[in-house]
C-alpha positions in Angstrom: -11.6 -37.0 21.3 -13.1 -34.2 23.5 -10.5 -32.2 25.4 -11.1 -30.4 28.7 -10.9 -26.6 28.6 -10.2 -23.8 31.0 -10.4 -20.0 31.0 -7.1 -18.5 29.9 -7.6 -15.3 31.8 -6.8 -13.4 28.6 -10.0 -11.7 27.3 -9.3 -11.9 23.6 -8.3 -15.6 23.8 -11.0 -17.0 26.1 -10.8 -20.7 26.8 -7.8 -22.9 26.1 -7.0 -26.6 26.6 -6.8 -27.5 30.3 -3.2 -28.9 30.0 -1.8 -25.7 28.4 0.2 -23.3 30.6 -0.1 -19.5 30.7 3.3 -17.9 30.8 4.7 -14.4 30.3 7.0 -13.3 27.5 9.9 -13.0 30.0 9.6 -16.7 30.7 10.0 -17.7 27.1 11.8 -15.0 25.2 15.4 -13.5 25.6 16.0 -10.1 24.0 19.1 -9.8 21.8 20.7 -6.4 21.6 24.1 -7.0 20.0 24.8 -4.5 17.2 26.9 -5.1 14.1 29.3 -2.3 14.8 31.9 -2.1 12.1 31.2 -5.6 10.8 30.0 -5.2 7.2 29.4 -8.9 6.6 25.7 -8.8 7.6 23.1 -8.5 4.9 20.4 -6.0 5.4 16.9 -7.3 6.5 13.5 -5.7 6.6 10.2 -6.6 8.3 7.3 -6.6 5.9 3.8 -8.1 5.5 5.5 -11.2 4.0 7.9 -11.6 6.8 11.6 -10.9 7.5 13.2 -10.4 4.0 16.6 -9.7 2.6 16.8 -6.2 1.3 18.9 -5.2 -1.7 21.1 -2.1 -0.9 21.1 -1.4 -4.7 17.3 -1.7 -5.0 16.5 2.0 -4.2 15.0 3.5 -1.1 16.6 5.5 1.8 19.5 4.1 3.8 21.5 5.5 6.8 25.0 6.7 6.2 26.2 3.8 8.3 24.7 0.6 9.9 26.8 0.4 13.1 23.7 0.6 15.4 21.8 -2.1 13.5 21.0 -5.3 15.4 22.3 -8.7 14.6 19.6 -11.2 13.5 20.2 -15.0 13.2 17.9 -17.7 11.7 15.0 -18.5 14.0 15.2 -15.2 15.8 11.9 -13.3 16.2 11.7 -9.6 15.1 9.1 -7.3 16.7 8.1 -3.9 15.7 6.6 -2.5 18.9 6.0 1.2 17.9 3.5 2.9 15.6 1.4 -0.2 16.3 -1.7 0.9 14.5 0.2 2.0 11.3 2.9 -0.7 11.0 1.9 -3.3 8.4 3.4 -6.1 10.4 4.4 -6.4 14.1 6.1 -9.8 14.1 8.5 -11.7 11.8 10.4 -15.0 12.1 13.8 -14.7 10.4 15.2 -17.4 8.1 18.3 -15.3 7.5 21.5 -14.1 9.2 21.5 -10.4 8.8 21.0 -7.0 10.4 17.9 -4.9 11.1 17.3 -1.4 12.3 17.9 -0.9 16.0 14.3 0.4 16.3 13.1 -3.2 16.2 13.3 -5.7 19.1 15.0 -9.0 18.4 14.4 -12.1 20.5 15.4 -15.7 20.7 13.2 -18.3 22.4 13.9 -20.5 25.4 13.9 -23.6 23.3 13.2 -25.9 26.2 9.8 -24.2 26.6 8.7 -22.9 23.2 9.5 -23.2 19.5 10.1 -20.0 17.4 7.3 -21.1 15.1 4.8 -21.3 17.9 5.6 -17.8 19.2 5.5 -16.5 15.7 2.0 -17.9 14.9 0.7 -16.8 18.3 1.8 -13.2 17.7 0.7 -13.3 14.1 -2.8 -13.9 15.4 -2.4 -11.0 17.8 -1.1 -8.9 14.9 -4.1 -9.5 12.8 -6.5 -8.5 15.6 -4.3 -5.6 16.9 -4.8 -7.3 20.3 -1.8 -5.5 21.8 -3.8 -2.2 21.7 -4.4 -2.3 25.5 -0.6 -2.2 26.0 0.1 0.9 23.8 1.4 4.1 25.4 2.4 7.5 24.1 1.6 9.3 20.9 3.6 6.8 18.9 1.6 3.9 20.4 4.6 2.0 21.7 4.6 -1.2 23.7 7.5 -0.5 26.2 10.0 -3.4 26.8 9.0 -3.6 30.5 5.3 -3.9 29.4 6.1 -6.5 26.7 7.9 -8.8 29.1 4.7 -9.1 31.2 2.3 -10.0 28.4 0.8 -13.5 28.7 0.7 -16.2 26.1 -0.7 -19.8 26.1 2.0 -22.5 26.0 1.1 -26.1 25.0 3.6 -28.9 25.4 6.5 -28.7 22.9 5.3 -31.7 20.8 1.9 -30.0 20.5 3.5 -26.7 19.5 5.4 -28.5 16.7 2.2 -30.2 15.5 0.2 -27.0 15.5 3.0 -25.1 13.6 3.3 -27.9 11.0 -0.5 -27.8 10.5 -0.5 -24.1 10.1 2.5 -24.1 7.7 0.6 -26.6 5.5 -2.8 -24.9 5.7 -1.4 -21.3 5.4 0.8 -22.4 2.5 -2.2 -23.7 0.6 -4.2 -20.5 1.3 -1.2 -18.3 0.2 -1.0 -20.3 -3.1 -4.7 -19.6 -3.7 -4.2 -15.9 -2.9 -1.2 -15.7 -5.2 -3.3 -17.2 -8.1 -6.0 -14.5 -7.5 -3.3 -11.7 -7.3 -1.8 -12.9 -10.6 -5.3 -12.7 -12.2 -5.6 -9.2 -10.9 -2.3 -8.3 -12.4 -3.3 -9.7 -15.7 -6.6 -7.8 -15.6 -4.8 -4.6 -14.7 -2.4 -5.1 -17.6 -5.4 -5.8 -19.9 -7.1 -2.6 -18.8 -3.9 -0.7 -19.5 -3.6 -2.1 -23.0 -7.3 -1.4 -23.7 -6.8 2.2 -22.6 -3.6 2.7 -24.5 -5.0 1.2 -27.7 -8.1 3.4 -27.6 -6.4 6.7 -26.9 -3.7 6.1 -29.5 -5.3 4.2 -32.3 -9.0 4.9 -31.8 -12.0 2.4 -31.8 -12.0 1.5 -35.5 -9.3 -1.1 -36.2 -9.7 -0.6 -39.9 -8.9 3.1 -39.7 -5.9 4.1 -41.9 -2.9 5.0 -39.7 0.0 7.5 -40.1 3.4 7.8 -38.4 3.4 9.6 -35.1 6.0 11.9 -33.5 4.7 11.2 -30.0 7.1 9.3 -27.7 5.8 5.8 -27.2 3.2 6.0 -30.0 4.1 4.5 -33.3 1.1 5.5 -35.4 -2.2 7.3 -35.0 -5.3 7.5 -37.3 -4.9 9.7 -40.3 -7.7 12.0 -39.3 -6.1 12.7 -36.0 -3.6 15.5 -35.3 -1.0 16.0 -32.6 -0.6 18.8 -30.1 1.8 19.8 -27.3 0.0 19.1 -24.1 0.6 22.5 -22.6 -1.0 24.2 -25.6 -4.2 22.3 -25.0 -4.6 22.6 -21.2 -4.5 25.2 -18.4 -2.3 23.8 -15.7 -1.9 25.5 -12.3 -0.7 24.7 -8.8 0.5 26.2 -5.6 4.1 25.8 -4.6 3.1 26.6 -1.0 0.3 28.2 1.1 2.2 31.1 2.7 3.1 29.0 5.7 -0.2 27.2 6.1 0.1 24.8 9.1 -2.0 21.9 10.2 -3.1 23.9 13.2 -5.1 26.1 10.8 -7.3 23.3 9.6 -10.9 23.7 10.6 -13.7 21.3 11.3 -16.0 22.9 8.7 -14.8 24.9 5.7 -13.5 24.3 2.2 -12.2 20.8 1.4 -8.4 20.8 0.9 -7.7 17.7 -1.3 -4.3 16.0 -1.3 -2.6 13.1 -3.2 -4.1 10.8 -0.6 -7.6 11.6 -1.8 -6.8 10.0 -5.2 -7.3 6.2 -4.9 -7.4 4.0 -8.0 -7.7 7.1 -10.1 -10.8 8.3 -8.4 -11.4 11.1 -6.0 -12.3 9.9 -2.5 -14.1 12.6 -0.5 -13.1 11.1 2.9 -10.4 11.8 5.5 -10.2 15.4 4.3 -8.7 18.5 5.8 -10.6 21.8 5.6 -9.4 25.4 5.4 -11.2 28.6 6.2 -12.6 31.1 3.6 -9.6 33.5 3.9 -7.2 30.8 3.1 -9.4 29.4 0.3 -9.7 32.8 -1.4 -5.9 33.3 -1.4 -5.6 31.1 -4.5 -8.6 31.5 -6.8 -6.6 29.9 -9.7 -6.8 26.4 -8.0 -10.4 26.5 -7.0 -11.9 23.4 -8.5 -14.5 23.2 -11.2 -16.4 20.3 -12.6 -14.5 18.4 -15.3 -11.1 19.5 -14.0 -8.4 16.9 -13.8 -6.2 16.5 -10.8 -2.7 15.1 -11.1 -0.1 14.3 -8.5 2.9 16.3 -9.4 5.4 15.6 -6.6 7.0 12.6 -5.0 6.6 8.8 -5.5 2.9 9.1 -6.5 3.5 11.4 -9.5 1.3 10.7 -12.4 -1.8 9.5 -10.4 -4.8 11.4 -11.6 -8.5 11.7 -11.2 -11.5 13.5 -12.7 -13.6 16.1 -10.8 -17.0 14.5 -11.7 -18.8 16.1 -8.7 -18.1 18.2 -5.6 -20.3 16.6 -2.9 -19.0 19.0 -0.2 -19.2 22.2 -2.3 -16.4 24.5 -3.3 -13.0 22.8 -3.0 -9.3 23.3 -3.5 -6.1 21.3 -3.4 -2.8 21.3 -1.5 0.6 21.8 -3.1 1.0 18.1 -4.1 -1.6 18.3 -6.8 -1.8 20.1 -10.1 -5.2 21.3 -11.4 -5.9 20.9 -15.2 -8.6 22.5 -17.2 -8.8 21.5 -20.8 -9.2 23.8 -23.8 -12.1 23.5 -26.3 -9.8 21.1 -28.4 -9.9 18.5 -25.6 -12.6 16.4 -23.9 -11.6 16.1 -20.3 -12.2 12.4 -20.0 -10.2 11.6 -23.1 -7.2 13.5 -21.6 -7.8 11.6 -18.3 -7.5 8.3 -20.1 -4.4 9.4 -22.0 -2.8 10.2 -18.6 -3.5 6.6 -17.7 -2.1 5.2 -20.9 1.3 3.6 -21.2 3.0 6.4 -23.3 2.2 9.0 -20.6 2.9 6.8 -17.7 6.2 5.7 -19.3 7.2 9.4 -19.4 6.3 9.6 -15.7 8.4 6.5 -14.9 11.3 8.2 -16.7 11.0 11.2 -14.4 10.8 9.0 -11.3 14.0 7.1 -12.3 15.8 10.3 -13.2 15.3 12.3 -10.0 15.8 11.9 -6.3 12.4 13.5 -5.6 10.5 13.5 -8.9 8.3 16.4 -10.0 5.9 17.1 -12.8 6.5 20.7 -13.8 5.6 22.9 -16.7 9.2 22.6 -17.8 9.3 18.8 -18.0 5.8 18.7 -19.6 6.9 20.9 -22.4 8.0 18.0 -24.5 4.9 15.9 -24.0 2.8 15.6 -27.1 -0.6 14.0 -27.2 -2.8 12.5 -30.0 -5.8 14.8 -30.8 -8.8 13.1 -32.4 -11.9 15.2 -33.3 -13.7 16.1 -30.1 -16.7 13.9 -30.9 -14.4 11.0 -31.4 -12.7 11.8 -28.1 -16.1 11.6 -26.4 -16.8 8.3 -28.0 -13.4 6.9 -26.9 -14.0 8.1 -23.3 -17.5 6.6 -23.2 -16.2 3.3 -24.5 -13.4 3.3 -21.9 -15.8 4.2 -19.1 -17.9 1.1 -19.9 -14.9 -1.2 -20.5 -13.0 -0.1 -17.4 -16.1 -0.5 -15.3 -16.4 -4.1 -16.6 -12.7 -4.9 -15.9 -12.8 -3.2 -12.5 -15.8 -5.3 -11.6 -13.8 -8.4 -12.3 -10.9 -7.1 -10.3 -13.2 -6.3 -7.4 -14.5 -9.9 -7.3 -10.9 -11.2 -7.2 -10.0 -8.7 -4.4 -13.1 -9.8 -2.4 -12.0 -13.5 -2.8 -8.5 -12.6 -1.5 -10.0 -10.8 1.5 -12.2 -13.9 2.2 -9.1 -16.1 2.0 -7.1 -13.8 4.3 -9.9 -13.8 6.9 -10.1 -17.6 6.7 -6.3 -17.8 7.3 -6.6 -15.4 10.2 -9.4 -17.5 11.7 -7.5 -20.7 11.1 -4.4 -19.3 13.0 -6.4 -18.0 15.9 -8.4 -21.3 16.3 -5.1 -23.3 16.3 -3.0 -21.2 18.6 -5.7 -20.9 21.2 -6.5 -24.6 21.2 -10.0 -24.2 19.7 -9.0 -26.6 16.9 -7.8 -30.0 18.2 -4.6 -30.8 16.3 -2.5 -33.9 16.6 0.7 -35.1 15.1 -1.4 -36.8 12.4 -3.3 -33.6 11.5 
């Protein structure tokens, strides 16, 4: 059956079915501003990519001293994050829970005689995925002000059609999410396999028939008999800056010396993009942390401690690091790539996890690295292990990339499916 269409008057939507209405948010939504006050019976909620979720107060993270200004949320309420719009991972959530959420968010109920919560949710989910609210941002924090939000238009089909579209999307998106979950599980398994391959190689070598001896290294039961052990700090030169004598962001220059940070380490590789640059005077203040080829960078502060990368090239010339990174140069006893892979292995990362769990703001310092011992194969064997792991990890990473690309394709398909449905491009009936 062919349906008649009309121009919606909304540029990013285009045409919609002729019998649909165009209304404003103020016609279909009622803002709820009631706070919990001293009532402690409300569970804590959060807005995430996967929706409005219950949050465990004992699960870690930062919490306010009190929750008196948090807003009440009931099942079927809509939660909007209308600030930091480009950065927030999710703008809209539909709550299935009774609870409370930070007062920075906007909470709404729907006018049930006009719209269903599921319809509004899916419509704004399609907006969220396209960042279609960008024309309504204002200020440095890219806020959609309440008075602006109330004037935003949305298409409104008859209630029965809204329900049919939401049921169709529940079914289709559920099927897609199951496929995505399967791919994500496969990625997790590949990542665990890569971790085991790395750990086995840097602790037991490449020859499974090699005789083994007891090890005194935490997390390593045995090592090959021809290997030795060494305290990490006796085999490396570690240096870092605690600060940069009051260096401020205003001092960054458009052209100068790259100033790497923890954000430039992605998947244990250096990414030479989104860099800050400092001038020569600042660069020369700390010659000890000027980078050289085959240095290793390791994140030494905060939640990302333990992430590391090799300096395989310096495409932008001489470079340095900010205070979040430690710079490591290996001694003649060590091959830099072997040490890099040991840093990725389970024994070292378990040490890092211990530090994370034992501190409010974790740090890797000379002091807490004093007790770290590492296996020490002959240098030629270290090189062979590193070459083997380079090839093996490249193979595994290739498989992971295929899975990630499939997930991205599925997400794009889901996005298209939602958009086509909530704008009437796909004809959906109660029998769909």
